[in-house]
Structure formats: C-alpha cells, structure tokens
N, C-alpha and C positions, 0 to 999 in steps of 0.2 A: 181745392186747386185754385189758384196755384200758390202754395204756401212756402216752398223752398226751391230755389234753383241756383244754378251755378254760372258765373261768368269769369272766364280765365284769361282773356286777352287784354293787353294793354290798350289805352285809348287811341294810340296811334295806329295799331292794327285794326281796331274797329272802324276807325276813321277811313282807313284804305278800303275795308270791306264794304262799307256802306256808302262810299263816294261822298265823304263828309270831311270837314275840318275838325281838328281836335280843339275843342272849346273848353276842355276841363281845367286848364291851368294846373295849379298845384294842389287841386282838390280831388283828383282821380283816385278812387280805391283801388287797392292792389287786386291781384286774382284772389277770387272768393269762391270756394267750392261749396259753400253751404249758407247761401244768402237768405237771411230770415227777415221778417217784417220789420220795418223802420231803419235798416240798414241803408247806407248810401250806396246808389248804383249808378250805372251809366245808361244813358238814354239818347236816342238820336231825334233831333227836331229840325224843322224848316222855320227859321225866324229871321228877323234882322239881327245883325251882329250885336253883341253886348254893347250897351251904351246908346242902342237906337232902338230899343225895344218899344213895340206897340202892337195892337191888335190888327193893324192894317198892313197889308203886304205891299211889296213894291219890288223894283227891279234889284235891290240889293239884299234880297233874303238869300240866306245861306244855310246850307244844311251842315249841322255840326253835332258833336257828341258833348253832351253835357252831363253833369252830376246832378242827381235828384235823390230825394229820401223816399224809400218805398212804403207807401201807405198814404193814399190821397187825403188831403185836407182841403175842404172848400175854402174859398177866400172869406166866406162869412162865418166860419166856425170860431167858437170862443177860445179854443186852445188845440193843442196837437194830440190831445188824449185819445181821440178816436182813430188815429191813423192806423194802428195794427189791425183794425177790424175792416179797413178800406183799402186793402191791398188788391183786391179784385174787383171788377165791374162786370156784371152780367150783360152779355150782348143783347140778350132778350129784352132788357128793360133800361139799357144805358141812354137811350134817347128821351126818356121820360123822368127817370130818377133826378130830383133836384139836386143831388149831390154830384152827378156826373154829366147832366145835360149840356152845361156851358161848355165843359172841358172837351167833350166829344165832338162839338161842333166847331171849336175854336182852337183847342190845344191837345192835338193828337201827337203821339211820339211812337217811336219803335223802341222796345227795350230788348236788346241783344241777350241772347243766353247760350252757353254751351249746351245747355239742356235742362230740363226741370225734374224734380223728384216727385213721386206719389206713392202712397202706400197701399198695398193690397191685402185684404183679409185672407190669410191662409192657414189652416189647421191651427186655429186659437191663437194666432199671432199676426203681426202685420208685417209683410215683406216689402222693403222699399225698392222701387224700380226708379231707374234714370232714363228718361226720354230724351234720345239725342240723334243727330244725323250721323254721328260717329266718324266723321271724315274732316274735322276741323272747320266745318262750316257752321256760322252761327245761325241759330234759330232767330227769326224775327217775330218777337211777340208784340202784337198789337197793344198799345197803350194810350193812356190819357194822363195830362199833368195839370198842375194848378200852382197857384202862388198865393201863399198865406204870409201875412205881414204882421209884425209886431215891433213896435218902437222903431219903425222905418227900416227894419231888417227883414228881407225876404227869406222864406222857407219854400223852396220848390220841391213839390211831392208828385208822386206818380202812382198809378195802379195799372194791372194788367187785366186786359179783357178777356173773359172767359165764356165758353159756350158749352153745350153738350158734347160729350166725347163721341167720337165716331171710329169706325173700324175696330182695329185691334185695341185701341185705347179703351174701349168699353170694358175689357176684362179686367183693367187695373182700377179705373176710377170712372165716375159718371160725369166729371167736368174735365176740360182741358183748355189751355190757352188758344186764343185766336191767333193762328200762325199765318203771316203774310208771305207770299212768294215775291220774289224780287220785282216782278212786273207790276206789283201793287204798291211798292214803297213809295213812289212819288205822288200817287193819287192819295194814298193815306196821310202822308205828311203835308200836302198842299194846304197852306194857311188860307187860301182864298176859297176853298171848297168847304161849304157850311153844311152840306148834307151827306154825311157818311153812310147813310143807310145801306146802299148796294154794296159797301166794303165789309160789311159785318156778316160775311159769309165765309164758310171755311174753303180751303183749297186742298182737295183730297190727295193730290199728288204728293204733298209734303208728308201727310200722315201716313201715306203707304211707304214713304221712304224712312220712316223712323226706326230706329232700334229701342226696343224696350229691354233694357239691360238690368238684371237684379243686381243690387249692390248691398254693401254692408249696412247692418242695422245701426252702425256707428254714426250715420247721417242724422239720426234722430236727436242728437244732442248738438246744439250750436257750438258747444265747445270744441267739437271736432271740426277741423278745417283744413284739409290738405288734399291732394291729388289721389290718394289712395281711396276716397270716397267715390270716385267716378269708376273704379275698377269693377269688373263683372265678378260675381262671386258665384260658386257652384251650388245649386239647390239640391243635388242629389245627396 
C-alpha cells in the first residue's frame, strides 16, 4: 500500500475543493482510474508562486495544485531508476530515513484521490477493493515531495505516507495511506512548520466513513483505465 489509486477530477475542481489555485498549466494529467507508480499526478502544496521558489516562507505563499511524478527521488539520487520503489514512505520511520526526512520537514503535500485500491487474498485468489468516501469528496492522502535536477531541468516527485491499517481496513490489507481531515490541511501544508511529528497520526472518523468496494480484477492491468474500474462487483 499504496500501489494504485484513482484521481478523476480536473485541476480546477481540485483547486476549488482544496481552496487552492490551479498551478498545473498545460501539464495536468486527465482523469486516471488506474494510477500506477511513476505516472504524473496532481498534488496540493503551499509554496511561493512559480518563479519565486525558495525554502523560506513569506506573505506571498499560496496554496496550489501542481503536477508531480509519483515515486520520490531524493535530490542526491544519481538517476530516476529507484522511483518505482519509493512511492510510499512509512509514517513510523519517515522522520529518520535519509531519503524522506528532509522532505517531511520542508516539503509536505496533499495527494488527492477518489480512492485507492488494495488486494485481499480470498479463496486462492486476490480480490481488489476500492477504498473511497463514495460521495465525490476527495480523500486527502498525506504526501511528501522532492526536486531532482539534471542538466538544469527539474523533475518534481512525490510519495504517499502510509501507516498500519485500522478498523475495517485491517480485513483487506495491513497498510493504508495517512488520510488528512480538512482541519489538518493547513497545518500539514504549512512550509514554516518543521516538526510534523504530531500530524503523523490517523483520524479514525475518516476511516469509519470509508466504503470498501469490491471491484473488477481488470484493475490489475495498467492497460485498463476507465470509470468501470470503480464500479462495485457482486462477490456472490
């Protein structure tokens, strides 16, 4: 977890939902019902506007929706080859792992999702489930980001923060994304706050509101990518 998820809203809708501006320009990916590692995704950040970037905050910091590549690549990495293995960062160790600790203190983001997929072992096979709020409200997955440079060209990458599953989710998988309620968005995104340790805890009210929806095994192939992947299937 989390290895696949769906993001179906356009950047303007996400910007409105997260009280942000659309900073995707012409880079925004379209609706994606089967997001896999290294794909381009949308994330919400609070930074200075493009062209004024720095690690210091000021009165001109804005919240915006930006495009990133899923699979975090630390700025010191030699190349992008390890990105697919860095799509997740464990909440339990994120503050100490060299690949993640700078990002979690200085570069936090929210990765919006219609929901995420997980596979449950059942009768000799694996049944995929889609975890969602089911009411067109986006899940706010806690994330971190980094910038990797080559030949003066930046590649912005991100990872989803995960934790031990709680409640009904333990029946499907032992890990889940760290989900942020709306009243934690500002604190999580605040670029002046360098100690996120108190925010690396779950909000059980979100977990209780989730729908665990069995879906088609077609989601197992990244070649399949349409709205039918989100539809409930009958397991009887």
